[in-house]
Kinemage of the C-alpha trace (Angstrom):
@kinemage 1
@onewidth
@group {chain A} dominant
@subgroup {mainchain}
@vectorlist {calphas} color= white
{ca met a 1} P 17.883 -12.737 -20.475
{ca ala a 2} L 19.598 -13.764 -23.663
{ca arg a 3} L 20.796 -10.982 -25.881
{ca gly a 4} L 20.377 -11.148 -29.609
{ca lys a 5} L 17.768 -10.447 -32.233
{ca lys a 6} L 14.539 -8.989 -31.010
{ca lys a 7} L 11.348 -10.865 -31.725
{ca ala a 8} L 8.204 -8.955 -32.649
{ca ser a 9} L 6.348 -10.673 -29.796
{ca glu a 10} L 9.044 -9.998 -27.191
{ca ser a 11} L 7.797 -7.876 -24.296
{ca ala a 12} L 9.758 -6.242 -21.516
{ca pro a 13} L 8.721 -6.522 -17.866
{ca his a 14} L 7.332 -3.549 -15.929
{ca ala a 15} L 9.930 -4.110 -13.193
{ca ile a 16} L 12.811 -6.455 -12.375
{ca met a 17} L 14.894 -7.645 -9.452
{ca ile a 18} L 18.560 -8.563 -9.916
{ca pro a 19} L 19.453 -11.029 -7.145
{ca ser a 20} L 22.738 -11.760 -8.950
{ca leu a 21} L 24.020 -8.366 -7.709
{ca his a 22} L 23.490 -9.392 -4.064
{ca gly a 23} L 27.117 -10.587 -3.825
{ca asp a 24} L 28.348 -7.121 -4.808
{ca val a 25} L 26.023 -5.466 -2.278
{ca ser a 26} L 27.182 -7.950 0.388
{ca asn a 27} L 30.831 -7.163 -0.348
{ca asp a 28} L 30.077 -3.478 0.212
{ca val a 29} L 28.347 -3.995 3.584
{ca asn a 30} L 29.780 -7.221 5.087
{ca asp a 31} L 32.543 -5.482 7.054
{ca ile a 32} L 29.953 -3.190 8.675
{ca leu a 33} L 26.718 -5.190 8.954
{ca asn a 34} L 26.673 -8.408 10.908
{ca pro a 35} L 24.926 -10.554 10.037
{ca cys a 36} L 25.079 -9.649 6.382
{ca pro a 37} L 21.660 -8.988 4.788
{ca trp a 38} L 20.057 -11.626 2.599
{ca phe a 39} L 18.136 -11.050 -0.643
{ca asn a 40} L 14.369 -11.624 -0.378
{ca glu a 41} L 13.140 -12.546 -3.861
{ca ser a 42} L 9.498 -12.955 -2.858
{ca gly a 43} L 8.798 -10.025 -0.528
{ca gly a 44} L 6.532 -7.121 -1.390
{ca asp a 45} L 5.532 -3.828 0.209
{ca ala a 46} L 3.110 -5.441 2.672
{ca asp a 47} L 5.850 -7.627 4.198
{ca ala a 48} L 8.460 -4.849 4.410
{ca asp a 49} L 9.440 -2.997 7.577
{ca glu a 50} L 10.630 -0.066 5.472
{ca thr a 51} L 10.710 1.047 1.861
{ca tyr a 52} L 12.785 3.721 0.185
{ca ser a 53} L 12.465 5.090 -3.346
{ca thr a 54} L 15.476 6.438 -5.208
{ca asn a 55} L 17.043 6.318 -8.665
{ca val a 56} L 19.861 4.418 -10.334
{ca met a 57} L 21.333 4.716 -13.809
{ca gly a 58} L 20.819 2.363 -16.697
{ca ser a 59} L 20.196 1.909 -20.366
{ca phe a 60} L 17.221 0.493 -22.204
{ca arg a 61} L 16.624 -1.138 -25.545
{ca cys a 62} L 13.249 -0.973 -27.190
{ca ala a 63} L 11.381 -4.267 -27.406
{ca thr a 64} L 9.648 -3.294 -30.651
{ca thr a 65} L 11.452 -4.679 -33.694
{ca lys a 66} L 10.403 -1.944 -36.094
{ca cys a 67} L 10.762 0.990 -33.732
{ca glu a 68} L 12.933 3.877 -34.920
{ca gln a 69} L 14.424 4.208 -31.409
{ca thr a 70} L 16.681 1.261 -30.681
{ca gly a 71} L 17.754 2.356 -27.214
{ca trp a 72} L 18.295 5.134 -24.692
{ca gly a 73} L 20.143 5.848 -21.470
{ca ser a 74} L 18.712 7.201 -18.257
{ca arg a 75} L 20.250 8.652 -15.101
{ca lys a 76} L 16.845 8.475 -13.410
{ca val a 77} L 15.732 4.844 -13.357
{ca ser a 78} L 13.248 4.403 -10.511
{ca ile a 79} L 14.065 1.808 -7.837
{ca val a 80} L 12.385 0.883 -4.556
{ca ile a 81} L 14.500 -0.753 -1.850
{ca arg a 82} L 12.701 -2.725 0.866
{ca arg a 83} L 13.894 -3.934 4.282
{ca tyr a 84} L 12.365 -7.066 5.818
{ca pro a 85} L 12.371 -8.601 9.300
{ca gly a 86} L 15.379 -10.806 9.975
{ca gly a 87} L 17.826 -8.825 7.842
{ca gly a 88} L 16.305 -9.358 4.432
{ca tyr a 89} L 16.042 -6.803 1.644
{ca asn a 90} L 15.231 -6.532 -2.015
{ca ala a 91} L 15.338 -3.897 -4.706
{ca val a 92} L 12.848 -3.540 -7.539
{ca ile a 93} L 13.932 -1.546 -10.575
{ca phe a 94} L 11.196 -0.140 -12.776
{ca ser a 95} L 11.245 -0.042 -16.536
{ca gln a 96} L 10.728 2.914 -18.837
{ca arg a 97} L 8.738 3.245 -22.027
{ca cys a 98} L 10.187 4.098 -25.400
{ca lys a 99} L 9.472 7.687 -26.362
{ca ala a 100} L 8.845 6.696 -29.990
{ca cys a 101} L 6.498 3.694 -29.666
{ca arg a 102} L 5.517 3.749 -25.948
{ca lys a 103} L 6.457 0.073 -25.423
{ca leu a 104} L 8.471 -0.959 -22.367
{ca gly a 105} L 12.219 -1.222 -22.811
{ca phe a 106} L 14.622 -3.917 -21.617
{ca leu a 107} L 16.881 -2.584 -18.859
{ca thr a 108} L 20.609 -2.960 -18.394
{ca val a 109} L 21.283 -1.458 -14.970
{ca asp a 110} L 24.467 0.439 -14.142
{ca lys a 111} L 25.993 -1.955 -11.596
{ca thr a 112} L 27.976 0.703 -9.747
{ca ser a 113} L 25.015 3.009 -9.112
{ca tyr a 114} L 22.819 0.056 -8.078
{ca val a 115} L 25.336 -1.335 -5.570
{ca glu a 116} L 26.096 2.125 -4.130
{ca arg a 117} L 22.424 3.033 -3.640
{ca val a 118} L 21.344 -0.308 -2.170
{ca ala a 119} L 24.371 -0.617 0.150
{ca tyr a 120} L 23.966 2.985 1.325
{ca arg a 121} L 20.311 2.423 2.211
{ca leu a 122} L 21.040 -0.847 4.072
{ca lys a 123} L 23.709 0.912 6.134
{ca lys a 124} L 21.354 3.823 6.918
{ca trp a 125} L 18.622 1.430 8.028
{ca ala a 126} L 21.137 -0.351 10.275
{ca gly a 127} L 21.873 2.960 12.009
{ca ile a 128} L 25.364 3.375 10.569
{ca pro a 129} L 26.238 7.103 10.411
{ca met a 130} L 26.580 7.840 6.729
{ca pro a 131} L 27.407 11.139 5.076
{ca lys a 132} L 24.826 12.180 2.545
{ca pro a 133} L 26.056 10.962 -0.852
{ca glu a 134} L 27.162 13.584 -3.311
{ca his a 135} L 25.149 13.092 -6.451
{ca ser a 136} L 26.151 15.404 -9.195
{ca glu a 137} L 23.229 16.854 -11.034
{ca his a 138} L 23.712 15.778 -14.609
{ca arg a 139} L 21.954 17.867 -17.150
{ca gly a 140} L 19.737 15.876 -19.404
{ca pro a 141} L 16.206 15.589 -20.634
{ca glu a 142} L 13.373 16.299 -18.215
{ca his a 143} L 11.965 13.280 -16.415
{ca glu a 144} L 8.850 12.109 -18.252
{ca ser a 145} L 6.436 10.582 -15.760
{ca asp a 146} L 4.251 9.104 -18.486
{ca leu a 147} L 7.214 6.953 -19.660
{ca cys a 148} L 8.393 5.874 -16.176
{ca glu a 149} L 6.888 2.723 -14.658
{ca gly a 150} L 8.055 3.842 -11.208
{ca cys a 151} L 5.935 6.978 -11.607
{ca gln a 152} L 2.964 5.011 -12.887
{ca arg a 153} L 3.122 2.758 -9.815
{ca gly a 154} L 3.647 5.610 -7.335
{ca tyr a 155} L 7.281 4.886 -6.399
{ca cys a 156} L 9.397 7.318 -8.381
{ca lys a 157} L 10.757 10.275 -6.407
{ca arg a 158} L 10.502 12.443 -9.509
{ca ser a 159} L 6.847 11.657 -10.104
{ca ala a 160} L 4.291 14.347 -10.505
{ca ile a 161} L 1.759 11.509 -10.225
{ca ser a 162} L 2.864 10.406 -6.735
{ca gly a 163} L 3.250 13.989 -5.576
{ca trp a 164} L 7.021 13.784 -4.966
{ca val a 165} L 8.094 16.101 -7.793
């Protein structure tokens, strides 16, 4: 996605995959997992052997040109990681809506949190003994399910809609 001036007609996607981060995930797991997992760009829930919902960090910019809120950060960006037969995986990161105008925002994912969460899950699925990660509880605004696409689609672990709460 090119960065620059926003167009009034520009719209953000409900969810994205970032296959370009596969190399970073591979570097984190290649000394442990053999063969190394491959990124499945076309797989969905129905094809997956397993799915796991968690959160990563990121920042968003509003897609609405005249919106008073230009951007926001989030420590609770919903992501679903899927494992496929033959060593494949993918990770879908869900967007959030702007609190001011309710339009979807464009995501910039925190690379470190993404790679850590995806690599951890791949190792767990492979049966590698892993200590539970220490996630510090950062104080911040309450999670707003009505603004979270992961909640709206039933994936977000913090969703009152999906019953996870």
